N, C-alpha and C positions, 0 to 999 in steps of 0.2 A: 353740412351733412358729411362732406368728405373727412372733416376733422373728427366727427363722431365715429365714422367707420374706422378711421385710423386709430382712434383711442381704443375702440373695441378690439381691433386686431392686436394692438399692443397688449391689452389685458389678456386676451386669449393665449397669445404666445407666452406671456408671463405665467399663466396657470399651467400651460403644458410644460414649461421649463421646471416649475416647482414640482409637478407630478413626476417628471423624469428624475429629478433630484431625490424625491421621496422614494421612488422605486430603487434607485441606486443605493441609497442609504439602507433600505430594507435588505437588499441583496447582500451588500457587504457585511451587514450585521449578522445575517443568517449564516454566513460562511466564516465568521471571525473565530469560532471555536476551533477551527482547524489550525489556527496559529498556535494555540496552546497545546493541542494534541500532538502537533509535529515537534514542538519543543521537547515533549516527553520522549518521542522516538529519537530525536537528535542527541539528547543527553544520554539515553540508554546506549545507543550505538557507539558513541564516542568514548564512554567511560566505564562500561560494564566490565570489560576485560581488565582494566586498570584496578577496579575495586576488587575483583576476584583475586588478581595476582597480589595485591597488597595484603590480602587475608590468607595468602599461602597457597593459592591454586597453582598447579603446574601448567605450563603452556599447552602441553598435549591434552590436558583436560578441558580446555576452554570450549571446543565445539560441543561437547556433551553438556557442559554447564549452560550454554546458550540455547538449549533445546526448548526452553520456555517460549521463546518467540514464535517459532513455527507451529508448535503444538497448540498454543492458546489461539493463534490466528485461525488454525484449521477448525477448531471446535467452537470457540466463543462467538465469532461473528455470525455464522449461520443461525445459531440458537437465538442470539439477541435480535437478529433480523426477523426471525419468525415471531418471537414474543412481541416485538414492537409493532409488527404488522397487525397483530391480534389484540393489542392493548386497547382497553376501553376507559383509560383514565380521563378524568375531566380536564386534566392539564395537557392532554394531547397524547399522541402515540410515541413521539421520539424524545421529547424533552425530559421526561422522568428518567429515562435510561442515560441520557447525556449528563444529567446532574449526578446520578449515582456513579457512573464511570469516572467523571471528573473528580469527585470528592475522593474516591478510592485511589485514583492515580496520584493525586496530590499527597495523600497520606503515604503512599509507597515511595514517592520522591523524597520525603523527609526521612523515612526509615532506612532506605537503602544505603546512603553514604554514612550512616551511623551504625551499621551492622558491626557487631563485635566479633562474629565468627563467620566462616565461609557459608555454613548452612543457613545462617540468618540472612546473609546477602542473597543466597539462592532463593529463599522463600520470598524475600522482598521483590526479586526480579519476576517471579511468577505472579505475585500480586500486581506488579506494575504492568506487565504485558497483558494480563487478563483484563485489568481495569481499563486500560487504554483502548483495548479492543471493544469493550462494552460501549465506550463513548464514540468510537470511530464509525461504526455502522449507522447509528442514528444521525450523526452529523452529516454523513453523505446523503442519507435518505431525505433530510429536510428539504434539500433542493428539489428533489422529484415531487415531494408532497405539495410544495408551496409555489412552484413556478410553472407556468404553461410550457408546453413542449418546446415551443420556439425559443424560449429563453434558457433552457436547461444547459445547453452547451456553454453559454456565457456564465451560468452559475457555477459549473464545475471548473471553468477557467479561473474564476475568482477564488475558488477553493485552492487551486494549485498555487495561485499567488501567495496565499497565506501559508500553505505548506512550504513553499520555497523560502519565504522570509523567516518562518519559524525554524527551518533547518539551518539557515545561515546564522541566525541569532544563537541557537543552541550550540552549534559547532564552534563559534568564536567566543562564547561567553567565558570559559575558563581563561583563555588568553587575554581577553579584555580586562578581567578582574586582576590578573597579574601585572599587565603592562600599563594599564590606565589608572588603576586604583591601588596598586601596591600590595594586593593580597598575596600572601605567600603561595608559591607554586610547588613547594617541597614539603612533604609530610614528615612528621617526627618519627624517627626509627623506622623509616620505610613505609609509614602509614599513608593514608589518603591525604593529599594536599588540601589545605583549607579552601583553595580556589575552586576545587571540584565540589566540595561540600556546599559552599555558598552558591555555586551555580545551580545545584539541585534545589536549594531553597528558593532562589529567584524563579526557577522554572515552575515550581509548585504555585507560586503567587501568580505568575503569568497565566498558567493553565486555568486557575480558578477565575481570574478576571475575564479572560476571553470566553470561557464557558458560560459564566453568569451573564455576560453581555449578550451572547446569542440567545440564551434562554429568556431573558427579560425583554428583549426587543423583537422576538420572533413568535408571534402568536400562532397557535395551532387550533384548528377546529376539533371538537370532540370526534373521535373516530366513529364511523358508521358501523352498522352490523356487518359482519363478514358475508361476502357473497358466496353462496354455495353453488358450485358449478355442477352441472348434471353428471360429468364424468368423474366426480370425486368419489363415488361409491362403486365404480366399476370393479369387477373381479380382475385379478391379475392375469395377464395373458401367460399361457404356458411358456413361451420363449423367454419372457422376463423372469419367471421363476427359475428356469434352468440356468439362466445367466447368473442369478443371485447365488444359487448353490455352487456354481462353478467359481464365482468370485470368492465366496467364503472358503471353499475348500482349497483353492489355490493360495489365498492369503495365509490361511492357517498352516498349510504345508511349507510355504516359503519361510514363515516365521520360525517354525520348528527347525528347519534346515539352517537358517542364519544363526540361530542361537547355538545349535549343536556344533557348527563349524566356526563359531566366533567371528562371523563376518562383521562389517561395519554396522553400528547401531542404527544408522539411517535405513538400512535394508529391512531390519526388523520392524522399524516404525512404519515404513510404507506397507509392509506385509500386514501389520496389525490394522492399518487403516482399511486395506482391502477386505480383511476379515470382518471388521465392524460394519462396513457398508453392505457387504453381502448378507450378514446376519440381519441388519435392519431391513433390507429389501425382502428377506424371507418373512420377517415379522409383519411387514405391510401386506404381503401377499396373503398370509393366513387370515389377517383381519378382513381383507377384502372378500376372501372366500366365505367367511362367516356372515358377510353382509354388513359388517361394522364400518360405518362411514366416519366415525370419530377416531382420528389417528393421533391427535395430540402432537407431541414433538416428532413423531415418526412422519408427520406431514412434510418435514424437510426432505426426507428421502424421496417421497413421492414428487415433490417439486423438483428435486435434482433430476430425477428420471425423465420428467416431462418439460425440462427447460426448453425455451424457444431455440430454434435453429441458429439464430444469430449468436446466442451465447455459446453454443457448441463450437461454432467457427471461431469465436473470440478466444475460447480456451486454447486453441492451437497457437494463436498469436501470442497469448500470454505465456505459453510454455517456452517458446523460443526466446521471448523477451526477457523473462525473469531468470531463465538459465544463464543468459548472457550477462545480465546485470549482477547476478550472484558471483559469476566469475570475475567481473571487474572489481567488485567490492573486496574480494579476497586477494586478488593477485596484482592489483594496480601498483601498490607500493613496491613489492619485490621486483616487478617487471620494470618499473621506471628506474629503480636503483640499479638493476643489472644493465639495462640498455643505455642509460644516460649518466650514471654515476660510477659505473664499473665495479660494483661490489655486490656480494651476496651475504656479507657479514652483518647480521641484524644488530650487532653491538657496536658497529663502527659509526664514526661521525658522518661519513658520506651517506650511509644507509638512512640514518635519522634525518639528514637534510632532505633526502628524497622523500621520505615518509611525510615530513612537514610540508613539502611542496605539493604532494598528492592531496594532503588535507586541504590546502588552499584551493587546489583545483576542484575538489569535491564541493567545497563551499561555493566556488564559482559556478559550477553547473546547476546548483540549486538556485542561485541568483538569476542565472539565465532563464531557468524554467519559470521562475516567478514572474518575470517580465514577458517572456514569450507566450505564456498561457493566455495573457490578456488579448493577444493578437490572434490566437487560434480560431475563435468563433468567426471572425471576419474572413479569414482564409478558408475555413470550412464552408462558409456561406457561398463562396465563389467556386470552389473546386470540389466540394463534398467532403464529408467526414472521413470516408475511407481513404481517399487520395491524400488528404492532409495527414492522416495517421501514418500512412505508408511513407510519405516524404520525410516526416520527422524521424521515423525509425531508420531510414537510410542515412540521415545525418548522424544518428547515433552509431550506426555501423562504421561510418567513416571515422568518427571520433574514437571508437575502440581501437581501430587499426592505427590511428595517429599516435596513441600512447607509446607505441614501440617503433614506429617508422619515421616520425618527425626527427630531424637531425639534431635539434637543439632543445634542451629541456625548457628553455624560455618560450618556445613556440607551442608548448603543450596546452596553452590556453585555447588554441584552435580546437584541440580535441575536446576540451571541456565545453566549448561552445556547441559542438555537434551533439554531445551527450545531453547537454541542457535542453536542446530543442526536442530530443527524443523523450526526455524525462517529463517535459511539459505535456506532451501528447499522452504518455503512458498514464499520467495521473488525472487526465481529464476526459479524453475522447472515449475510452471504453465505458465510462460511467454514463455518458450521454447516450451511447449505443444501447446500454442495458436498459435504462429507464424508458427508452422509446420502444423497446421490444417486449416488455412485460406488462402485465395488468397492474394498475395502480395499487391494488391491495396486496401485491406480491413483491413490491419494490424492495422492502427491507430484507426479506429472505434471499432474494436473488443477488442483492449486493453482498450479502454474507457468503453465499455459495460461490460468487465470483472470487472471493478472497482465497478459496481453496485452490483456484487455478494459479494464484500467485505463490502459494506455499509449496505445493507439490513439486514444481520444477526446481525450487531451491533445494529440496531434499534430494531429488534425483541428481542434481549437480554436485551435492555434497558426497554422494556415492561415487560418481564417475570422475570428477576432476582430479582427485588425488592419484588414482591409478593412471590416468591419462598423462599427468605431469611426470610420473615416475617412469612409465613404460613407453609412452609415445613421444614425449617431448624432451626426453633426456634430462629431466630435472629443471628445465628452463621454464620460468613462469610466463615469458613473453608470448609463446604460442597460445596460451589460454585466452589472452586478450584478442588475438587474431580469431580464435574460435568464437569468442563473444561477438565479434564483428560479423562473422558469417551468420550466426544465429539471428542477429538483429536484422540482417538483410532478408533471411527467410521469413522472419516475422512481418517484414514490410510486404513481401509477396502474399503472405496469408491474409494480411489486413485488407488487401484489395478484393478478396473473395467474400468478405462479410456482406451479408444481405439482411437488412433490417427493414428500414422504411425508405421511400424515395427521398433523396436529399435535395435540398434547395439548389445547391451548386450544380449537382448532376442534372437536374431538370433544366436549369438554365443553359447548361452546356449542350444538352440534347436539342433544345429549341434553337440554339445558335448554330 
């Protein structure tokens, strides 16, 4: 009898182990599309300026030519989130959009390095960023749709693992092709090197493979009919309408002023966004006043206005975080060159050595994030998501400061380590907070709205950082990284104030 019980126990343990393995396989397959999606972003970020300059673009024109990224992220993701939330396809809510975005992105990856003119390359960039944003929101929402709440933090951590590995792969791919496979890294007559062109082709293949793997291994249930909430047909409150008119008038006035006085284009862009949001809120209010409950795409505006309190608090965290990250991406190379290599001459050999080292450090922080993200759910289970988030952001603040305070450039890997820990949290914990704070039928649109909170601080930083460098920092880029460290520390403080749901780690701490 004892042997029988023992055999039964072994069988049960074996079945449990197989079930865990199956769940793990399903989770990793569900997230694998992010590997290809991040390869697209990695290739774009590392090579777009090179492609534009090879086609004759001036360095001063590059910020304006890069505008496709923030604009498409600002517009496309909320729209795709809304559409996928309301999709009634028999193939599921998210997978059709993931397929469409993946196919268009692969096409753009093939077109962009073969563009014969600057305008063709610009058009390819717009197609690439819009298409990848089409795929991004549904791939994020799959985790919320298919995992119970207790497993979502782990799901987003696995996504960060694939984001990190995709970024490292994309960043190193041209170098690998040149140094391991002998592909030429020099273009003819100043044109694009074959190594970059082949990297884009390989990226397209990897994107299609990862996207198809996720689509074919991740079943979705047909979407249910949308839940109509009783407050969906409420008339707009007078204070809301007054705010909408004020936002539209203020945005319109600022846009006219910025164009008349030839201010930075980012000012006009932010003013235009305020004008559009105000006009959309006015349109919603008028429909409500007529008793029209069918808002269509304007429902995004209503969802934005009624977002849960946790998302409003998260917006402040993201403003400080992404302002600081934007400063790092722009000024890390010149700051390290000035502080550790003693040069500000972008054409000099020491400056290029500094830039190459910063590129390795950036690949390093993505690798750190890929590994650290797998440990974050266990840490969050013990001390809570908010405390974990804040602790990681503080590590990032220390890393920002380390870029210019560490005495030896060989020690900058310590700074990269801190930033990698912050990056792991930035790419995972906010999404776990969002999906636990919103209704299941609104996950897609709120993930898209959340992307607005990542784009706006980058536009604000683009307006503010240049004058700050010229007038406050005496032309020195190093203080911009110090400012980034301060902003990440403020983000850590704001993260502690987020209130969404009682967290496992916090309840355990309170009982202890």
